[in-house]
N, C-alpha and C positions, 0 to 999 in steps of 0.2 A: 780392573780387578779390585774387588772390595778388600780394603785393609782391615785386618782383625786387630782390635786392641784388647789385650789381656791384662788383667789387673794382678799385679805382683802378689800382694798379700792374700788374694783369693786362693791362689794355688798353695800358699803356705798352710792354709787351714782347710784344704779339701777333705781331709779325713782326720779324725782325732788321733789315730795311730801315727800320723805324720809328726806329731809333736815330739815323739821320741826317736825320730829318724833323722838321718842326714840326707838332705836333698840338694842337688846341684841343678840349678836352672840355667840352661843355655839361652840367653836372650839375644835375639838378632838385633833388636833395636830397643834400647833401654832409655825411657823418658825420665828426665830429672826436672820436674816442674819448678823446683826452687831456683835452679840455674837457667832454666829455659833451654836446655841442651838435650841432645840425643846421642848416646854412646853406642857404637856398633860392636857386635860380637862380644858381649859381656857374659860373665858367669856369676851367678848369685848363689852363694853357699848358705844353706839354712840348716841350723842344728837345733833340735828340740823346739821347733816352732819359731826360732828367732834368726834373723839375718845376721851372720857373723862376718861375712866378707863379700865384697863386690869388686870385680875388675876383669881385665882382659886376660890376666895370667894367674888366675886363682887355681891353686892345686886342689884337685878333686880327690877326696879319700876313696879308697877301693870299695868300701861298703856303701857308698852314697848311691841313692836312687837318682837317675838322670832324668830330667824333664826337658825335652827338646822343644824349645820355643824359638829356634834359630831363624824361623821365617815369620816370626810374629813381632808385634810391638808390645812391650811390657812397661807398665807404669805403677806407681804406688796405688794402694787401695783408696777409695773415696770415703768421706765421712758425711753422714746425715746428722746435722746438729739439732734437728727438731722432729722427733718421732713419737708415736704412741703405739708401740708394738702389740700391747695387750688391750688396746682400746675396744670397748663394746661396739656392737653394730647398731645400737639404737641411737643414731646420730641426732635425732630430734630431742633426745633427753638423755644425755650421757649418764647422769647420776642414777637413772633407773635401770641401767644395764644389768645390775645384779639380780633383778627380778626375773630375768630371762636366761641369763648365762652366769654360771658360777665361776669362781676364780680359776678352778682347774681347767675348765673348758677354754677360758680366755688365755690361760698360759699356753695351752696346746696350740691355739690359733696364733699366739704370739711367736711360738717356735717356728711355725710354718712361715709367718711373715718375715722373721729374722733370716731364715734360709733363703727366701726369695730375694731379700735385699743383698745377701752375701753373693748369690749367684749373679746379681746385677753389678757386682763389683764394689758394693758398699761394705767395707770391712769394719767400720766402727759406727755405732749409732748412739745418739744422746737422747735417751727416753725421758720426756719431760712431763709425765703425769698420765692420769686416767689409766693407772697401772693395775687395776683389778685387785685392790687390797693387798698390794705388795707382791703380786704374782710376777711382775717384771723383775723384781729382785731375785726370786727363785729361778726364773728363766736365765738371768745373768749367771747365777751360781752354777746351774747345770751345764751351761756352755763352757764356762771357765774351767770346770772340772773335767772337761773332755767327754762328757756323756753324749753330747750332740755337737754337730758341726754348726757353727753360726758366727756372726760378727762379734766383736767386742762390744758389750753393752754397758753404757754408763746410765745409772738410774737416779731419778730425782724423787721417787716415792710419791706419796699423795700430794695433790696440789694444795698449797696453803692459800687461803683466801678469807675474806670476811664471812660472817655468819650467813649460811645458806648456799655456799658455793656459787655456782652460776645460775641458781634457780631463784625464783621469787614467787610469792603468792601461793605457796603450797598450803594444803589443808593442815590444820594443827594435828588432827588425828593420824596423819601419815608419819609423824615423827621426823627426826633428822636423817632421812634416808640418804642424803648426799654424802654422809660421812664414810661411806664405803669408798669414795673417790677423793674426798676433800678433808682437810683439817680446818676447822673454824679457828680463826685467829684475828682478833681485833686489837691492834696496838702492838708496840714493840715487845712487851713482855710475853704476850701470847704467841707472837711470831717466833720468838726465841725458843719457847717451849715446844712449839710445833716442829721446829727444825730438829730439836733434840729427839723428839719422837721418831722422826724419819731416820735419823742417824741410828737410833736404837734398833730399828728394824732392818738396817743393812744398806741403806742407800749410799751412794758415793758422789752425789752432786750437791748435797745439802749445804755444805759450808759456803760454797760460792753463792748459792741461792739465798742463804741466810743473810750474808753481808749486804746484798743488793736490797732485799725486801726490808730488812731492819733499817737500813739507811733511808729508804723511801718513807717508811712509817714515822721515823723520828723527824724527818723533814716536814711531814704533814702536821704532826703534833706541834712542832715549834711554830709553824705558820699560824695555826689556830690560836696558840697562846699569845 
């Protein structure tokens, strides 16, 4: 008999209305990856989208919705630490995606991608660029406000890189087309400014990214000196 593995947080966010409800999940087998253990016949109490109690003797409120997973295996949701949910489909030249797909279209495809990931048990994604001119930030806001069902999204905003993004040898007449996906930054000062731009437009991974990139840039400058 094939054993079904169901991801805990996936069920917490199956509908935006669930965020305001009390849900009691009866878990037949609850996996704890941190301890490497499996607890039998546990109850997981969720209020307003957050787990508030777990145990064998949890008191279930009268108004709680009961989710019976007593014959299933339940585990925490997974995290994908490197995604591009709103990435363009022109893989041969990512910076040119905007010529064929506008930001709204890519945001909608990103919503579909996010929901596919959630249904696969991935409840948090770390989006690291090619975000369609901050469309990934808007997608994150829409999901966090409960407009749509989706995973928690952490966004890095536009990719910060040296002049030209990942392109080279472009025609002068084309102009800096890559700036829909990248921010040009050469040296520590420009990197810091680029990070502040990303933060201004609402990204939430910029500070970590800034410390790493700035440290690397300063190291390169000091070595050249």
